[in-house]
C-alpha positions as CSV (number, residue, x, y, z in Angstrom):
1,M,-14.3,-10.9,-42.5
2,R,-12.4,-8.7,-44.9
3,Q,-9.3,-10.8,-44.2
4,L,-11.3,-14.1,-45.1
5,F,-12.6,-12.7,-48.4
6,S,-9.1,-11.6,-49.1
7,W,-7.8,-15.0,-48.5
8,M,-10.4,-16.7,-50.7
9,R,-9.6,-14.4,-53.5
10,K,-6.0,-15.4,-53.3
11,W,-6.7,-19.2,-53.3
12,W,-9.8,-19.4,-55.7
13,P,-7.9,-19.6,-58.9
14,G,-6.0,-22.7,-57.5
15,L,-9.2,-24.6,-56.8
16,I,-10.4,-24.8,-60.5
17,P,-7.4,-27.0,-61.7
18,L,-7.8,-29.2,-58.6
19,A,-11.5,-29.8,-59.4
20,M,-10.8,-30.6,-63.0
21,L,-8.2,-33.2,-61.9
22,W,-10.7,-34.7,-59.5
23,I,-13.4,-35.0,-62.2
24,A,-10.9,-36.4,-64.7
25,A,-9.9,-39.1,-62.1
26,I,-13.5,-40.1,-61.4
27,W,-14.3,-40.3,-65.1
28,T,-11.3,-42.3,-66.0
29,S,-12.0,-44.7,-63.1
30,T,-15.7,-45.1,-64.2
31,A,-14.9,-45.7,-67.8
32,H,-12.4,-48.3,-66.8
33,V,-14.9,-50.0,-64.6
34,E,-17.6,-50.0,-67.3
35,A,-15.2,-51.4,-69.9
36,D,-14.1,-54.1,-67.5
37,L,-17.7,-55.1,-66.6
38,S,-18.7,-55.1,-70.3
39,A,-15.7,-57.3,-71.2
40,R,-16.2,-59.8,-68.4
41,S,-20.0,-60.0,-69.1
42,V,-19.3,-60.8,-72.8
43,A,-16.9,-63.4,-71.7
44,E,-19.3,-64.9,-69.2
45,L,-22.0,-65.2,-71.8
46,K,-19.8,-66.6,-74.6
47,D,-21.0,-70.2,-74.1
48,T,-24.6,-69.4,-73.5
49,V,-27.3,-69.9,-76.3
50,L,-28.6,-66.4,-77.0
51,D,-29.3,-64.4,-80.1
52,K,-28.9,-60.7,-80.8
53,T,-27.0,-60.2,-77.5
54,Q,-26.2,-56.6,-76.5
55,I,-24.3,-55.6,-73.2
56,A,-23.9,-52.1,-72.0
57,A,-22.4,-51.0,-68.6
58,S,-23.2,-47.8,-66.9
59,G,-21.1,-47.5,-63.8
60,R,-21.5,-50.7,-62.0
61,D,-24.9,-51.4,-63.5
62,V,-25.3,-53.8,-66.6
63,R,-28.0,-53.8,-69.1
64,L,-28.4,-57.1,-70.9
65,S,-30.5,-57.3,-74.1
66,A,-30.9,-60.7,-75.9
67,E,-33.2,-63.1,-77.3
68,A,-33.3,-66.5,-75.5
69,F,-34.4,-69.9,-76.8
70,S,-35.8,-71.1,-73.4
71,E,-36.8,-69.6,-70.1
72,E,-34.1,-71.6,-68.4
73,G,-31.5,-70.1,-70.7
74,R,-32.8,-66.6,-70.3
75,R,-32.7,-66.8,-66.4
76,S,-29.3,-68.5,-66.5
77,A,-27.8,-65.7,-68.6
78,V,-29.1,-63.0,-66.2
79,S,-27.9,-65.0,-63.2
80,Q,-24.4,-65.3,-64.7
81,I,-24.1,-61.5,-65.1
82,E,-25.5,-60.9,-61.6
83,A,-22.8,-63.1,-60.1
84,L,-19.9,-61.2,-61.6
85,S,-17.9,-59.3,-59.0
86,G,-18.4,-55.5,-59.2
87,V,-21.9,-55.7,-60.7
88,R,-24.4,-53.8,-58.7
89,L,-27.5,-54.2,-60.7
90,V,-28.6,-56.1,-64.0
91,N,-31.1,-54.4,-66.1
92,D,-32.8,-57.4,-67.7
93,D,-34.1,-56.6,-71.2
94,T,-34.0,-60.3,-72.4
95,Q,-36.9,-61.9,-74.1
96,L,-37.9,-65.3,-75.4
97,I,-38.1,-65.9,-79.1
98,P,-41.7,-66.7,-80.2
99,A,-42.9,-70.3,-80.0
100,A,-44.3,-72.1,-83.2
101,K,-47.3,-74.3,-82.9
102,P,-47.2,-76.5,-84.7
103,F,-43.5,-76.5,-85.2
104,I,-42.9,-76.8,-89.0
105,W,-39.6,-77.3,-90.9
106,L,-39.5,-78.0,-94.7
107,A,-37.0,-78.7,-97.4
108,E,-38.1,-78.2,-101.0
109,R,-36.3,-79.2,-104.2
110,D,-36.9,-78.0,-107.8
111,V,-34.9,-78.1,-111.0
112,V,-32.6,-75.3,-109.9
113,R,-32.3,-75.2,-106.1
114,V,-33.0,-76.6,-102.7
115,T,-34.8,-74.3,-100.3
116,L,-35.2,-74.6,-96.5
117,Y,-38.3,-73.1,-94.9
118,G,-39.9,-73.1,-91.4
119,N,-38.0,-73.0,-88.2
120,A,-35.1,-74.5,-86.3
121,P,-34.9,-74.4,-82.5
122,L,-31.3,-73.2,-82.2
123,P,-28.8,-71.3,-84.3
124,A,-26.3,-74.3,-84.2
125,I,-28.9,-76.7,-85.5
126,K,-29.9,-74.2,-88.1
127,A,-26.4,-74.0,-89.2
128,R,-25.9,-77.8,-89.2
129,L,-29.1,-78.3,-91.4
130,L,-27.8,-75.8,-93.8
131,E,-24.4,-77.6,-94.0
132,S,-26.2,-80.9,-94.4
133,A,-28.4,-79.5,-97.2
134,R,-25.3,-78.2,-99.1
135,A,-23.6,-81.5,-98.7
136,M,-26.6,-83.4,-100.1
137,A,-27.2,-81.0,-102.9
138,G,-23.7,-81.0,-104.3
139,S,-23.6,-78.3,-107.1
140,T,-27.2,-77.4,-106.7
141,E,-27.9,-74.0,-105.1
142,V,-29.2,-74.1,-101.5
143,V,-31.2,-71.2,-100.1
144,D,-32.0,-71.0,-96.3
145,R,-35.2,-69.2,-95.6
146,S,-35.8,-70.7,-92.3
147,G,-36.1,-68.8,-89.1
148,M,-35.9,-69.8,-85.4
149,A,-38.6,-70.6,-83.0
150,R,-39.2,-72.4,-79.8
151,G,-41.4,-75.6,-79.5
152,A,-39.4,-78.0,-81.5
153,P,-40.2,-81.7,-80.7
154,P,-37.5,-84.0,-79.2
155,K,-34.7,-85.1,-81.5
156,F,-35.8,-82.6,-84.2
157,D,-32.3,-82.2,-85.6
158,A,-32.0,-86.0,-86.1
159,A,-35.4,-86.2,-87.9
160,A,-34.7,-83.2,-90.1
161,T,-31.2,-84.4,-91.1
162,L,-32.6,-87.8,-92.1
163,L,-35.3,-86.1,-94.2
164,L,-32.6,-83.9,-95.9
165,D,-30.9,-87.2,-97.0
166,Q,-34.2,-88.2,-98.7
167,V,-34.3,-84.8,-100.6
168,G,-31.1,-86.1,-102.3
169,K,-33.2,-88.9,-103.8
170,L,-35.7,-86.5,-105.3
171,K,-35.8,-85.1,-108.8
172,E,-38.3,-82.5,-107.5
173,G,-40.6,-82.4,-104.4
174,K,-40.6,-81.6,-100.7
175,V,-40.3,-83.1,-97.3
176,W,-41.5,-81.5,-94.1
177,L,-42.1,-81.9,-90.4
178,S,-45.1,-80.7,-88.6
179,D,-44.2,-81.4,-85.0
180,T,-43.6,-85.2,-85.0
181,T,-45.5,-85.9,-88.3
182,V,-43.4,-86.5,-91.4
183,N,-44.7,-85.8,-94.9
184,L,-43.2,-86.3,-98.3
185,N,-44.3,-85.4,-101.8
186,G,-42.6,-85.5,-105.2
187,M,-40.9,-87.5,-107.9
188,A,-38.0,-89.8,-107.2
189,R,-34.8,-89.1,-109.1
190,E,-34.2,-92.8,-110.1
191,L,-35.9,-96.1,-110.1
192,G,-35.6,-97.8,-106.7
193,Y,-35.2,-94.4,-104.8
194,R,-38.9,-94.4,-103.8
195,E,-38.3,-97.8,-102.0
196,A,-35.0,-96.5,-100.6
197,I,-36.8,-93.6,-99.1
198,L,-39.5,-95.9,-97.6
199,A,-36.7,-98.0,-96.0
200,A,-34.9,-94.9,-94.7
201,L,-38.0,-93.7,-93.0
202,K,-37.9,-96.7,-90.7
203,N,-34.9,-95.1,-89.0
204,L,-36.9,-92.0,-87.8
205,P,-36.5,-91.1,-84.1
206,E,-38.9,-92.7,-81.7
207,G,-42.2,-90.9,-81.7
208,Y,-42.2,-89.7,-85.3
209,T,-44.9,-90.9,-87.6
210,I,-45.5,-90.8,-91.4
211,G,-48.5,-88.6,-92.3
212,E,-48.2,-88.7,-96.0
213,N,-45.7,-90.4,-98.4
214,A,-46.6,-89.4,-101.9
215,I,-43.3,-90.0,-103.5
216,R,-43.8,-91.1,-107.0
217,A,-41.3,-93.2,-109.0
218,P,-40.3,-92.6,-112.6
219,P,-41.7,-95.0,-115.1
220,Y,-40.4,-98.5,-114.9
221,V,-38.9,-99.0,-118.3
222,F,-37.8,-102.1,-120.2
223,N,-37.0,-102.0,-123.9
224,A,-35.6,-104.2,-126.7
225,N,-34.5,-103.4,-130.2
226,K,-34.0,-106.0,-133.1
227,D,-31.5,-104.8,-135.7
228,P,-31.3,-107.2,-138.7
229,V,-28.3,-105.4,-140.1
230,A,-26.1,-105.9,-137.0
231,N,-28.0,-109.2,-136.3
232,T,-28.5,-108.2,-132.7
233,V,-31.2,-108.0,-130.0
234,T,-30.4,-105.2,-127.6
235,L,-32.0,-105.2,-124.2
236,G,-32.1,-102.0,-122.1
237,G,-33.9,-100.6,-119.1
238,Y,-34.5,-102.4,-115.8
239,V,-35.4,-105.7,-114.3
240,P,-36.4,-106.3,-110.6
241,D,-33.7,-108.9,-109.8
242,N,-31.2,-111.4,-111.0
243,N,-33.7,-114.2,-111.3
244,V,-36.0,-112.2,-113.7
245,H,-32.9,-111.0,-115.5
246,A,-31.8,-114.6,-116.2
247,A,-35.3,-115.7,-117.2
248,I,-35.6,-112.8,-119.8
249,V,-32.2,-113.5,-121.2
250,A,-33.0,-117.2,-121.5
251,A,-36.3,-116.3,-123.3
252,V,-34.5,-114.2,-125.7
253,G,-32.2,-117.2,-126.5
254,R,-35.2,-119.3,-127.3
255,K,-37.2,-116.9,-129.3
256,F,-34.4,-115.2,-131.2
257,F,-32.6,-118.2,-132.6
258,N,-30.0,-116.3,-134.9
259,E,-29.4,-113.0,-133.3
260,K,-26.7,-111.9,-130.9
261,V,-27.9,-110.6,-127.5
262,V,-26.6,-107.3,-126.3
263,D,-27.6,-107.1,-122.6
264,N,-27.7,-103.6,-121.1
265,L,-30.2,-104.3,-118.4
266,K,-29.9,-103.0,-114.9
267,A,-31.5,-104.2,-111.7
268,S,-33.9,-101.9,-109.9
269,A,-36.8,-102.3,-107.5
270,G,-40.3,-100.9,-108.4
271,A,-41.3,-103.3,-111.3
272,P,-45.1,-103.4,-111.8
273,Q,-46.9,-106.7,-111.0
274,G,-46.7,-109.1,-113.9
275,F,-43.6,-107.6,-115.3
276,Q,-41.7,-110.8,-116.2
277,Q,-44.7,-112.4,-118.0
278,A,-45.4,-109.1,-119.9
279,A,-41.7,-108.7,-120.9
280,I,-41.4,-112.3,-122.2
281,Q,-44.7,-112.2,-124.1
282,A,-43.7,-108.8,-125.7
283,L,-40.3,-110.3,-126.6
284,G,-42.2,-113.1,-128.4
285,A,-44.0,-110.5,-130.5
286,L,-40.8,-108.8,-131.4
287,S,-39.2,-112.0,-132.5
288,R,-41.9,-112.3,-135.3
289,V,-40.9,-109.0,-137.0
290,S,-38.1,-108.5,-139.3
291,T,-36.9,-105.3,-137.6
292,G,-38.5,-103.3,-134.7
293,S,-38.6,-102.5,-131.1
294,L,-40.6,-102.9,-128.0
295,S,-40.9,-100.7,-124.9
296,L,-42.6,-101.4,-121.4
297,S,-43.3,-98.3,-119.5
298,D,-44.9,-99.3,-116.2
299,K,-48.0,-101.3,-117.5
300,D,-47.9,-100.0,-121.1
301,V,-46.5,-102.2,-123.8
302,K,-45.7,-101.0,-127.2
303,V,-44.4,-103.1,-130.1
304,S,-43.5,-101.7,-133.4
305,G,-41.9,-103.3,-136.5
306,D,-42.4,-105.0,-139.9
307,A,-44.1,-108.3,-139.9
308,L,-43.1,-110.8,-142.5
309,F,-46.5,-111.3,-144.0
310,D,-50.1,-110.1,-143.6
311,V,-51.4,-112.8,-141.3
312,A,-48.4,-112.5,-138.9
313,A,-49.1,-108.8,-138.6
314,Q,-52.6,-109.4,-137.7
315,Q,-51.8,-112.1,-135.2
316,I,-49.4,-109.9,-133.5
317,R,-51.9,-107.0,-133.3
318,D,-54.6,-109.2,-132.0
319,G,-52.7,-111.8,-129.9
320,L,-50.4,-110.0,-127.7
321,G,-53.0,-108.0,-125.8
322,G,-54.7,-111.2,-124.7
323,E,-51.4,-112.8,-123.5
324,L,-50.4,-109.9,-121.2
325,P,-51.3,-109.9,-117.4
326,Q,-54.4,-108.2,-116.2
327,G,-54.3,-104.5,-116.2
328,W,-51.6,-104.1,-118.9
329,K,-52.2,-102.2,-122.0
330,F,-50.9,-103.1,-125.5
331,T,-50.4,-100.6,-128.3
332,P,-49.2,-102.3,-131.6
333,D,-47.6,-100.4,-134.4
334,I,-47.1,-103.2,-136.9
335,S,-46.7,-102.9,-140.6
336,V,-45.9,-105.6,-143.2
337,R,-42.5,-105.9,-144.9
338,P,-42.6,-105.8,-148.7
339,S,-42.7,-109.2,-150.2
340,A,-39.3,-110.6,-151.3
341,S,-38.8,-111.7,-154.8
342,A,-39.8,-115.3,-155.8
343,V,-37.3,-118.1,-156.0
344,D,-37.2,-121.6,-157.5
345,A,-37.6,-124.7,-155.7
346,T,-33.9,-125.4,-155.3
347,V,-33.3,-122.1,-153.6
348,C,-36.4,-122.5,-151.5
349,Q,-35.0,-125.9,-150.2
350,Q,-31.7,-124.2,-149.4
351,L,-33.4,-121.5,-147.5
352,F,-35.4,-124.0,-145.4
353,S,-32.3,-125.9,-144.6
354,E,-30.4,-122.9,-143.5
355,L,-33.3,-121.8,-141.2
356,L,-33.8,-125.2,-139.6
357,G,-30.0,-125.6,-139.3
358,K,-30.0,-122.7,-136.9
359,A,-33.0,-123.6,-134.8
360,R,-35.7,-126.3,-134.5
361,I,-39.4,-126.1,-134.0
362,R,-40.2,-126.7,-130.3
363,F,-43.1,-128.5,-128.9
364,E,-44.5,-129.1,-125.5
365,S,-42.8,-132.2,-124.0
366,G,-44.4,-135.4,-125.3
367,K,-47.1,-133.4,-127.0
368,A,-47.9,-132.0,-130.5
369,A,-48.7,-128.5,-129.3
370,I,-46.2,-126.1,-130.8
371,D,-44.2,-124.0,-128.3
372,Q,-44.8,-120.3,-128.6
373,D,-41.0,-119.8,-128.6
374,S,-41.1,-121.1,-132.2
375,R,-43.3,-118.5,-133.6
376,G,-40.5,-116.4,-134.9
377,L,-38.9,-119.3,-136.7
378,L,-42.2,-120.5,-138.1
379,D,-42.9,-117.0,-139.6
380,R,-39.5,-117.1,-141.4
381,L,-40.3,-120.6,-142.7
382,I,-43.8,-119.3,-143.9
383,A,-42.2,-116.2,-145.5
384,T,-39.8,-118.5,-147.4
385,A,-42.6,-120.8,-148.5
386,L,-44.5,-117.8,-149.8
387,R,-41.5,-117.0,-152.1
388,C,-41.7,-120.3,-153.9
389,P,-45.4,-120.6,-154.7
390,S,-45.1,-123.4,-157.2
391,A,-43.3,-125.8,-154.8
392,N,-45.0,-128.5,-152.8
393,I,-43.6,-129.0,-149.3
394,E,-43.5,-132.1,-147.2
395,V,-43.5,-131.4,-143.5
396,A,-41.6,-134.3,-142.0
397,G,-41.7,-135.2,-138.3
398,H,-38.9,-137.0,-136.6
399,T,-38.3,-138.3,-133.0
400,D,-35.4,-139.9,-131.1
401,S,-35.4,-143.6,-130.3
402,D,-36.5,-143.4,-126.8
403,G,-39.8,-145.1,-126.0
404,D,-42.1,-147.3,-128.1
405,S,-41.5,-147.0,-131.9
406,A,-45.2,-146.9,-132.7
407,A,-45.8,-144.1,-130.2
408,N,-42.9,-142.3,-131.7
409,M,-44.4,-142.7,-135.1
410,S,-47.7,-141.4,-134.0
411,L,-46.1,-138.4,-132.2
412,S,-44.0,-137.5,-135.2
413,E,-47.2,-137.5,-137.5
414,K,-49.1,-135.4,-135.1
415,R,-46.4,-132.8,-134.7
416,A,-45.9,-132.7,-138.6
417,Q,-49.6,-132.2,-139.0
418,A,-49.6,-129.4,-136.3
419,V,-46.9,-127.5,-138.3
420,A,-48.7,-128.0,-141.6
421,D,-52.0,-126.7,-140.0
422,Y,-50.1,-123.6,-138.7
423,L,-48.8,-122.9,-142.2
424,V,-52.3,-123.3,-143.6
425,Q,-53.7,-120.8,-141.0
426,A,-51.0,-118.4,-142.2
427,G,-52.3,-118.5,-145.7
428,L,-50.5,-121.3,-147.5
429,P,-52.8,-123.6,-149.6
430,N,-53.2,-127.0,-147.9
431,T,-52.8,-128.6,-151.4
432,R,-49.1,-127.6,-151.4
433,L,-48.5,-129.3,-148.0
434,K,-48.2,-132.9,-146.9
435,A,-47.5,-133.9,-143.3
436,V,-45.5,-137.1,-142.8
437,G,-44.3,-138.8,-139.6
438,Y,-41.1,-140.9,-139.7
439,G,-40.8,-141.6,-136.0
440,S,-37.2,-142.6,-135.1
441,T,-36.4,-144.2,-138.5
442,K,-34.4,-141.4,-139.9
443,P,-31.9,-140.2,-137.3
444,I,-29.3,-137.5,-138.2
445,A,-27.2,-138.3,-135.0
446,S,-26.7,-141.1,-132.7
447,N,-29.1,-141.5,-129.8
448,D,-26.3,-142.0,-127.3
449,S,-26.5,-138.6,-125.7
450,D,-29.2,-136.1,-124.8
451,E,-27.6,-133.6,-127.2
452,D,-27.9,-136.1,-130.2
453,K,-31.3,-137.1,-129.2
454,A,-32.3,-133.5,-129.3
455,K,-31.0,-133.3,-132.9
456,N,-33.1,-136.2,-133.9
457,R,-36.3,-134.7,-132.5
458,R,-37.0,-132.3,-135.4
459,I,-39.3,-131.1,-138.2
460,D,-37.8,-130.9,-141.6
461,F,-39.2,-129.0,-144.7
462,V,-38.6,-131.0,-147.9
463,V,-39.4,-129.3,-151.2
464,K,-40.9,-131.8,-153.7
C-alpha cells in the first residue's frame, strides 16, 4: 500500500496538465460545433419571412427566437432548423405577430408631408409601399408610421399601391383601407383629378368596394377680362371640352365686335351643369361695359365694370340673373362710366359710321327681334347718340334682294322700328328718332354672293 501511495505521489503532478489539455480540447470542439450550427441555421433561414430573428446554439441544441407572419411560416422555420445535420434539439421560442381586425392601412397628405399609418402584412410589402409613396410624393416628405400585422385581405399590396397613386392627385386628404373597403376624403389638387380618381378606382382588385368617396374638386373657374387700352378680351380658366370651347370663342366673336380675343382656356372635366349657357350669357353682359371682368366659380357668376350709361347699368344688374341656368347665382358690380363730352352732328355721324362699319346689328332670321349678341354694339350707338343731344337720327333699315320686295320693305321697316324702340327704352327721346325702311332699294354691295347679301342686310344711323 505504501508503494501505491508512493507511486501516485510521483505521477499526480503529471495528471493536472493532461486534464487541462482534455478540457481545452472538449471546449474547442464544442465552440466549433456551436458556431457551425449557428451559421448553418442562419443560412437556412435567410429566405424565410421572419422578423426579429435570433439564433443561439448550446452544444448541439439550437434556440430559435423570431416573430412569424403566419403559422405555416413559423412551423416551416422550426422544421428547417430541426432538419439540419448535427442538431439534436430545437428550443422553439417563435411567436406569431398579432392579427389586426379590421385590417387597416392609411395614407394621409397635408401641406408638408405624406404619412403612412396602419399595418402591412409583410416587411417586403411595407418597404414597397414606402418606396411607392416616395416616388409619388416627389420632393414632399414621406413619414412611415405603419406597423405590421396579420389578417391582410387578398391582394392588399395591389389595392394599397393603387390608392397611393391617388394620393398624388390630392392637395390634401387621406385614403384608407379597412379590410376590403376603400375610403377617400380630401381636396383634389387640380380640376379633373376628382374624375381621374374615380376612374382609377375601377381598377381595384376583385372583391374591393368603395365605402366613401368624399374627394372634393377645386372650384371650376372661368374668367374673362376686357381691356379697352389693349383692345383685347382675354379668356382664362377652364372649359369642359373642345365643343364648348369653340362655342364660347364663337360667342365672343359675335358679342365683342372690335376686340382681339386672347384665348388662354384649358380643357378640364368637372364643369357644373349649365356651364356653357352661363358663360355665354355672362360674356354678353361683359360686352356691354367699357372695361371690366367676369368670373365664374362653380355656379357663382360675378360681372364687374363700367356701363356706358345709367339704363345699361340697370339692365345688366337686373337682366343677367334671369338669363342664367337654374341654381346659378349672379353678383353684379356695375358702375357707370362718366359721360363723354358732347359733339356736333358731323362728329356724331362719323362716330355712328365707324361703329357700324365694324359690326352690324343682328336680328333673328326673317324676323324683327334684335339678337342679344348686338347689345354691346347698341349700347355704344346709344352712348354716341347721347353725346349729340341736338341731332335727330334716322334709323334706316335695309335688306338684300332675295324674296318679295314688298315683304323686304315691311321687314326693313319693322327692324328699323325695333332698333328705334330699343333706343327709346335706353333713354333717348322718341322725338329725335325716326324709323324708315328701305327694303332692298339701297344696296351697298351686289347681291351676287352670300357675303355681299349680308352687307346689304343692315341698319344705318343717319344724322339729320
